[in-house]
C-alpha positions as CSV (number, residue, x, y, z in Angstrom):
1,M,-5.7,-23.4,-29.3
2,K,-4.0,-21.8,-26.6
3,I,-5.4,-22.5,-23.7
4,F,-2.3,-20.1,-21.4
5,S,-2.9,-17.5,-23.6
6,A,-1.5,-14.8,-20.9
7,P,2.0,-13.7,-21.1
8,K,4.8,-14.5,-19.5
9,S,7.2,-12.5,-17.6
10,T,10.6,-12.0,-16.5
11,D,11.8,-13.8,-12.7
12,K,12.2,-10.4,-12.2
13,D,8.2,-8.5,-12.7
14,A,7.1,-11.3,-11.5
15,V,9.2,-10.7,-8.0
16,I,8.7,-7.1,-8.5
17,G,5.0,-8.1,-9.4
18,G,4.4,-10.2,-6.0
19,V,5.9,-7.8,-3.4
20,G,4.1,-5.1,-5.2
21,A,1.0,-6.8,-4.7
22,A,1.6,-7.9,-0.2
23,L,3.2,-4.0,0.7
24,G,-0.2,-3.2,-1.2
25,M,-2.8,-5.4,0.1
26,A,-0.8,-5.0,3.8
27,I,-0.7,-0.9,3.4
28,T,-4.0,-0.4,1.7
29,W,-5.4,-2.6,5.0
30,L,-3.2,-0.7,7.7
31,L,-4.1,2.8,6.5
32,C,-7.8,1.5,6.0
33,D,-7.9,0.2,10.0
34,W,-7.0,3.5,11.0
35,L,-8.9,6.1,9.0
36,L,-11.8,4.3,9.2
37,D,-11.3,3.2,12.8
38,G,-13.1,0.4,13.1
39,S,-16.4,1.8,11.7
40,A,-16.7,-0.2,8.2
41,P,-15.6,-3.7,7.0
42,I,-11.8,-2.0,6.4
43,L,-11.1,-4.5,2.6
44,V,-13.3,-5.5,0.1
45,M,-12.7,-8.7,-0.8
46,S,-12.2,-7.7,-5.1
47,M,-9.3,-5.9,-4.4
48,G,-7.3,-7.9,-4.0
49,A,-7.9,-9.0,-7.9
50,S,-6.8,-5.0,-8.5
51,A,-3.8,-5.4,-6.8
52,V,-2.1,-8.4,-8.9
53,L,-4.1,-6.2,-12.2
54,L,-2.4,-3.2,-10.5
55,F,1.3,-4.8,-9.8
56,A,1.1,-7.8,-11.7
57,T,0.4,-5.7,-15.1
58,P,0.7,-2.1,-14.1
59,T,1.1,-1.4,-18.3
60,S,-2.0,-3.4,-19.5
61,P,-5.2,-1.1,-19.6
62,L,-7.4,-2.8,-17.3
63,A,-5.0,-1.7,-14.7
64,Q,-5.0,2.2,-15.6
65,P,-6.1,4.3,-12.9
66,G,-9.5,5.9,-13.7
67,P,-11.2,2.1,-14.5
68,V,-9.6,0.6,-10.9
69,I,-11.4,4.0,-9.2
70,V,-14.5,4.7,-11.7
71,A,-15.5,1.1,-11.7
72,H,-14.8,0.1,-8.6
73,T,-17.3,3.0,-7.3
74,L,-19.9,2.3,-10.5
75,G,-20.1,-0.9,-9.2
76,A,-20.5,-0.5,-5.1
77,V,-23.3,1.9,-6.5
78,F,-25.2,-0.8,-8.8
79,G,-24.7,-3.0,-5.4
80,V,-25.8,-1.3,-3.3
81,A,-28.9,0.3,-5.7
82,A,-29.7,-3.7,-6.4
83,A,-29.1,-4.6,-3.0
84,T,-31.6,-1.7,-1.5
85,W,-34.1,-1.5,-4.4
86,I,-33.9,-5.3,-4.8
87,D,-35.8,-8.1,-2.7
88,N,-34.3,-11.1,-5.1
89,T,-31.2,-11.8,-4.1
90,A,-30.2,-13.6,-6.8
91,L,-31.8,-11.6,-8.8
92,A,-30.2,-7.7,-7.5
93,M,-27.2,-9.9,-7.3
94,A,-27.2,-10.4,-11.3
95,I,-28.2,-6.5,-12.2
96,A,-25.5,-5.4,-10.1
97,V,-22.9,-7.5,-11.3
98,G,-24.9,-7.3,-15.1
99,L,-25.3,-3.5,-14.8
100,T,-21.8,-3.1,-14.3
101,A,-20.9,-5.1,-16.9
102,G,-22.2,-2.8,-19.6
103,V,-21.4,-0.1,-17.9
104,I,-17.9,-0.2,-17.6
105,I,-17.6,-2.2,-21.4
106,R,-19.5,0.5,-22.8
107,F,-17.6,3.9,-21.3
108,G,-14.0,2.3,-22.0
109,I,-13.1,2.0,-18.5
110,T,-12.7,-1.8,-17.7
111,H,-11.5,-3.8,-14.5
112,P,-12.7,-6.7,-13.9
113,P,-12.7,-6.9,-10.2
114,S,-15.3,-3.7,-10.0
115,G,-17.5,-7.0,-10.6
116,G,-17.2,-8.4,-7.5
117,T,-17.5,-5.0,-5.4
118,A,-20.8,-5.4,-7.0
119,L,-21.3,-8.9,-6.1
120,S,-19.8,-8.2,-2.6
121,A,-22.5,-5.5,-1.7
122,V,-25.8,-7.9,-2.2
123,V,-23.6,-10.9,-0.8
124,G,-21.2,-9.7,1.7
125,G,-23.2,-10.3,4.8
126,D,-25.0,-8.3,7.4
127,A,-21.7,-5.2,7.8
128,I,-21.7,-4.3,4.6
129,T,-25.5,-4.3,4.4
130,K,-25.5,-1.7,7.3
131,L,-23.2,0.3,5.5
132,G,-26.4,1.4,2.8
133,W,-24.7,4.1,0.1
134,E,-21.7,4.7,2.9
135,F,-20.5,0.8,1.2
136,I,-19.6,3.2,-1.8
137,W,-16.8,5.4,-0.1
138,R,-15.7,3.7,3.0
139,P,-14.4,1.2,2.1
140,V,-14.5,1.0,-2.4
141,L,-13.7,3.8,-3.0
142,L,-10.8,4.7,0.4
143,N,-9.3,1.1,-0.5
144,A,-9.2,1.7,-4.0
145,V,-7.9,5.0,-3.9
146,V,-5.2,3.4,-2.1
147,L,-4.6,0.5,-3.8
148,V,-3.8,3.1,-7.1
149,V,-1.6,5.1,-4.8
150,L,0.2,2.8,-3.5
151,A,1.1,1.4,-7.3
152,V,2.0,4.2,-8.8
153,A,5.2,4.1,-6.1
154,V,5.7,0.5,-6.3
155,N,6.2,1.3,-9.5
156,A,7.7,4.9,-10.2
157,P,11.0,3.1,-10.0
158,F,11.6,1.4,-12.9
159,A,11.2,2.3,-16.1
160,W,9.7,0.0,-17.6
161,R,7.1,0.0,-15.1
162,R,5.5,3.2,-15.3
163,Y,2.3,3.6,-13.8
164,P,-0.1,5.1,-15.4
165,V,1.1,4.4,-18.3
166,R,1.5,7.7,-19.8
167,T,0.1,8.1,-23.4
């Protein structure tokens, strides 16, 4: 049994991934703060996990633009729907995360942090609950698109880290 099965990176990739994730999160925060002008939560916490995938493992199928954007959006939709229509928090979050997982796996758009997005819509607090359906596009969709664009920019100078992967 192999407990640590994730491959190790080179020092160069570790630095690029770490600096990229830091820049990606900082720029996403600043840009979303400017665009949303305090009218919504600026950043969904699950975007931190997305940044790790996008900048540390840019060639992973889990980090490609389609899964990142679509899975986060679906997570937000299922989360808001569950929070809106189900009065029991435990049941609402279970259904939101379960639906997200099932749909993204079934349709080949797997991006694990989207489960955190679904969860955030249900238990993220008053600021998120007050947004209702707007949570889907602000901040979730905005955060996901900004991170993907930044991942393209950060990885572009490095031929072995082309993002998105071209098949």
